Z-matrix of the N, CA and C atoms (Angstrom, degrees):
N
C 1 1.450
C 2 1.524 1 109.73
N 3 1.334 2 116.89 1 135.30
C 4 1.459 3 122.25 2 -177.57
C 5 1.524 4 111.02 3 -86.57
N 6 1.333 5 115.85 4 141.87
C 7 1.457 6 120.16 5 176.55
C 8 1.520 7 111.19 6 -106.08
N 9 1.362 8 117.32 7 6.64
C 10 1.458 9 120.14 8 179.63
C 11 1.527 10 110.00 9 -74.15
N 12 1.344 11 116.90 10 153.82
C 13 1.472 12 120.27 11 179.73
C 14 1.529 13 111.56 12 -59.87
N 15 1.309 14 116.63 13 150.21
C 16 1.460 15 122.50 14 178.96
C 17 1.518 16 110.07 15 -67.34
N 18 1.348 17 116.18 16 124.97
C 19 1.458 18 121.77 17 178.07
C 20 1.518 19 109.62 18 -103.54
N 21 1.318 20 116.87 19 146.86
C 22 1.454 21 121.79 20 177.60
C 23 1.510 22 111.04 21 -150.26
N 24 1.317 23 115.07 22 167.27
C 25 1.452 24 122.85 23 -179.05
C 26 1.516 25 108.11 24 -134.10
N 27 1.335 26 117.43 25 139.48
C 28 1.463 27 120.50 26 174.86
C 29 1.522 28 109.22 27 -132.21
N 30 1.314 29 115.39 28 153.67
C 31 1.450 30 122.61 29 -179.53
C 32 1.519 31 107.51 30 -133.10
N 33 1.343 32 116.59 31 131.54
C 34 1.462 33 119.61 32 179.28
C 35 1.519 34 110.05 33 -146.68
N 36 1.327 35 115.16 34 151.55
C 37 1.461 36 120.15 35 174.02
C 38 1.521 37 108.03 36 -69.34
N 39 1.326 38 116.20 37 141.90
C 40 1.460 39 120.59 38 -174.19
C 41 1.526 40 109.77 39 -150.86
N 42 1.315 41 116.20 40 161.30
C 43 1.466 42 122.03 41 174.41
C 44 1.517 43 109.23 42 -124.89
N 45 1.305 44 115.46 43 145.20
C 46 1.462 45 122.02 44 170.92
C 47 1.518 46 107.00 45 -114.65
N 48 1.307 47 116.08 46 141.57
C 49 1.468 48 121.32 47 179.43
C 50 1.509 49 110.14 48 -117.45
N 51 1.329 50 114.09 49 143.19
C 52 1.455 51 121.50 50 176.38
C 53 1.523 52 106.83 51 -125.98
N 54 1.330 53 116.79 52 129.45
C 55 1.457 54 121.48 53 178.78
C 56 1.526 55 108.18 54 -101.89
N 57 1.333 56 115.45 55 126.28
C 58 1.457 57 121.14 56 179.97
C 59 1.519 58 109.55 57 -114.64
N 60 1.307 59 116.42 58 133.82
C 61 1.464 60 121.22 59 171.50
C 62 1.519 61 106.51 60 -83.65
N 63 1.347 62 116.93 61 104.29
C 64 1.458 63 120.85 62 -175.31
C 65 1.516 64 112.74 63 -88.74
N 66 1.307 65 117.19 64 -25.35
C 67 1.464 66 123.47 65 177.64
C 68 1.516 67 106.82 66 -162.89
N 69 1.325 68 117.75 67 162.25
C 70 1.471 69 118.27 68 178.92
C 71 1.530 70 110.73 69 -54.14
N 72 1.321 71 115.08 70 121.33
C 73 1.461 72 121.32 71 178.73
C 74 1.512 73 114.94 72 82.23
N 75 1.326 74 118.25 73 1.93
C 76 1.460 75 121.75 74 -179.53
C 77 1.521 76 110.07 75 -123.52
N 78 1.306 77 114.39 76 137.48
C 79 1.464 78 120.21 77 178.28
C 80 1.518 79 109.94 78 -131.55
N 81 1.298 80 115.41 79 148.14
C 82 1.452 81 122.37 80 172.88
C 83 1.519 82 108.02 81 -119.22
N 84 1.317 83 115.84 82 141.92
C 85 1.458 84 120.93 83 178.35
C 86 1.523 85 107.84 84 -114.40
N 87 1.316 86 116.06 85 124.14
C 88 1.458 87 122.01 86 175.70
C 89 1.513 88 108.24 87 -106.27
N 90 1.340 89 116.32 88 133.43
C 91 1.468 90 120.91 89 179.02
C 92 1.512 91 108.73 90 -114.09
N 93 1.324 92 115.61 91 133.73
C 94 1.452 93 122.23 92 -179.41
C 95 1.518 94 109.94 93 -118.43
N 96 1.347 95 117.23 94 127.05
C 97 1.465 96 119.34 95 176.78
C 98 1.523 97 110.62 96 -77.68
N 99 1.306 98 115.38 97 151.26
C 100 1.460 99 120.14 98 178.13
C 101 1.510 100 111.37 99 -168.66
N 102 1.313 101 114.42 100 -169.95
C 103 1.460 102 122.49 101 177.56
C 104 1.515 103 108.75 102 -122.42
N 105 1.316 104 116.35 103 133.47
C 106 1.463 105 121.52 104 175.83
C 107 1.525 106 107.75 105 -102.25
N 108 1.309 107 116.00 106 120.64
C 109 1.464 108 123.22 107 178.78
C 110 1.524 109 106.64 108 -107.99
N 111 1.320 110 116.40 109 112.64
C 112 1.468 111 120.72 110 -175.83
C 113 1.517 112 110.61 111 -111.33
N 114 1.320 113 114.83 112 141.96
C 115 1.469 114 121.64 113 173.07
C 116 1.520 115 107.57 114 -105.94
N 117 1.335 116 115.56 115 135.87
C 118 1.465 117 121.94 116 -176.90
C 119 1.528 118 109.74 117 -123.19
N 120 1.318 119 115.23 118 143.85
C 121 1.463 120 121.50 119 168.46
C 122 1.518 121 106.08 120 -126.51
N 123 1.326 122 115.34 121 122.12
C 124 1.466 123 122.30 122 -178.86
C 125 1.528 124 111.20 123 52.12
N 126 1.335 125 116.18 124 38.28
C 127 1.457 126 121.35 125 176.45
C 128 1.513 127 116.00 126 86.27
N 129 1.333 128 118.74 127 -10.39
C 130 1.470 129 121.97 128 -179.20
C 131 1.535 130 109.80 129 -98.93
N 132 1.333 131 116.96 130 132.72
C 133 1.459 132 121.13 131 178.42
C 134 1.523 133 108.96 132 -68.18
N 135 1.328 134 115.60 133 126.19
C 136 1.457 135 121.01 134 179.39
C 137 1.524 136 112.33 135 -107.04
N 138 1.331 137 115.79 136 -20.72
C 139 1.455 138 119.97 137 -179.08
C 140 1.519 139 108.29 138 -160.59
N 141 1.329 140 116.54 139 144.53
C 142 1.457 141 119.99 140 175.16
C 143 1.518 142 109.16 141 -136.60
N 144 1.322 143 114.86 142 134.90
C 145 1.456 144 122.41 143 178.72
C 146 1.517 145 107.15 144 -117.68
N 147 1.326 146 117.03 145 130.67
C 148 1.459 147 120.74 146 178.29
C 149 1.516 148 108.38 147 -108.09
N 150 1.326 149 115.98 148 127.86
C 151 1.460 150 121.76 149 179.62
C 152 1.525 151 108.71 150 -115.30
N 153 1.335 152 118.02 151 122.94
C 154 1.458 153 119.57 152 179.55
C 155 1.528 154 111.10 153 -65.19
N 156 1.318 155 115.29 154 147.62
C 157 1.457 156 121.05 155 -179.09
C 158 1.525 157 107.48 156 -138.81
N 159 1.304 158 116.45 157 104.68
C 160 1.452 159 120.14 158 -178.31
C 161 1.520 160 112.54 159 -91.29
N 162 1.327 161 116.00 160 -178.88
C 163 1.460 162 121.82 161 178.97
C 164 1.521 163 111.68 162 -68.08
N 165 1.319 164 116.49 163 -30.11
C 166 1.458 165 121.37 164 -179.59
C 167 1.528 166 108.99 165 -128.70
N 168 1.346 167 117.28 166 79.06
C 169 1.459 168 119.43 167 -177.42
C 170 1.531 169 111.61 168 -62.76
N 171 1.308 170 114.71 169 145.11
C 172 1.459 171 120.97 170 179.07
C 173 1.522 172 109.69 171 -91.32
N 174 1.295 173 115.65 172 171.20
C 175 1.464 174 120.36 173 175.20
C 176 1.531 175 109.53 174 -61.81
N 177 1.330 176 117.02 175 -36.78
C 178 1.470 177 120.56 176 177.78
C 179 1.529 178 110.91 177 -63.42
N 180 1.348 179 117.61 178 -38.45
C 181 1.469 180 120.98 179 176.00
C 182 1.524 181 110.55 180 -61.60
N 183 1.333 182 115.84 181 -44.83
C 184 1.463 183 120.42 182 179.22
C 185 1.524 184 111.05 183 -61.66
N 186 1.317 185 116.76 184 -44.26
C 187 1.473 186 121.05 185 -179.90
C 188 1.521 187 111.22 186 -64.06
N 189 1.341 188 117.70 187 -39.39
C 190 1.471 189 120.89 188 178.37
C 191 1.525 190 110.47 189 -62.79
N 192 1.333 191 117.38 190 -41.09
C 193 1.464 192 121.08 191 178.70
C 194 1.523 193 110.84 192 -66.13
N 195 1.314 194 116.93 193 -45.28
C 196 1.466 195 120.69 194 179.30
C 197 1.525 196 110.60 195 -60.31
N 198 1.329 197 117.23 196 -45.17
C 199 1.472 198 120.88 197 179.19
C 200 1.520 199 111.50 198 -62.27
N 201 1.343 200 116.83 199 -43.42
C 202 1.466 201 120.38 200 -179.34
C 203 1.525 202 110.71 201 -64.91
N 204 1.330 203 117.61 202 -42.36
C 205 1.466 204 120.85 203 178.58
C 206 1.521 205 111.09 204 -64.14
N 207 1.325 206 116.41 205 -43.68
C 208 1.470 207 120.41 206 179.63
C 209 1.522 208 111.06 207 -60.51
N 210 1.330 209 116.51 208 -48.49
C 211 1.470 210 120.20 209 -179.81
C 212 1.525 211 111.35 210 -61.83
N 213 1.329 212 117.09 211 -40.93
C 214 1.464 213 120.57 212 179.92
C 215 1.526 214 111.48 213 -65.28
N 216 1.321 215 116.35 214 -41.82
C 217 1.471 216 119.21 215 179.25
C 218 1.520 217 111.77 216 -67.30
N 219 1.330 218 117.16 217 -39.14
C 220 1.467 219 119.54 218 175.73
C 221 1.527 220 110.35 219 -63.28
N 222 1.324 221 117.01 220 -42.31
C 223 1.465 222 121.83 221 178.95
C 224 1.524 223 111.17 222 -60.96
N 225 1.353 224 115.99 223 -39.83
C 226 1.460 225 119.41 224 -176.20
C 227 1.529 226 112.90 225 -75.34
N 228 1.336 227 115.76 226 -15.79
C 229 1.451 228 118.85 227 -179.55
C 230 1.512 229 113.77 228 84.53
N 231 1.353 230 117.55 229 7.40
C 232 1.457 231 119.76 230 -179.11
C 233 1.528 232 112.37 231 -89.60
N 234 1.326 233 117.34 232 -13.90
C 235 1.466 234 120.13 233 177.13
C 236 1.525 235 107.82 234 -89.81
N 237 1.291 236 116.47 235 126.04
C 238 1.464 237 121.02 236 -178.02
C 239 1.510 238 109.48 237 -108.11
N 240 1.312 239 115.73 238 141.17
C 241 1.467 240 119.06 239 176.40
C 242 1.520 241 109.60 240 -76.63
N 243 1.316 242 115.24 241 154.25
C 244 1.476 243 119.99 242 -178.07
C 245 1.493 244 110.71 243 -87.23
């Protein structure tokens, strides 16, 4: 039996915002959709990775998500080797 803290992973849709000064006294806010992948230990978030998600994801976007999910699951101990 392990005595290490319980590890977990969560995934949620998220937005990131960027504020741009477009002219003196004027600002524009750009919002980008993405996925937030969080790692938890004993219920507390220890790390969060944000992956952009556009309207037309590329193969590279898909591969980045797959790699991030795989690493997070291995870290959490929920992925078992065959």
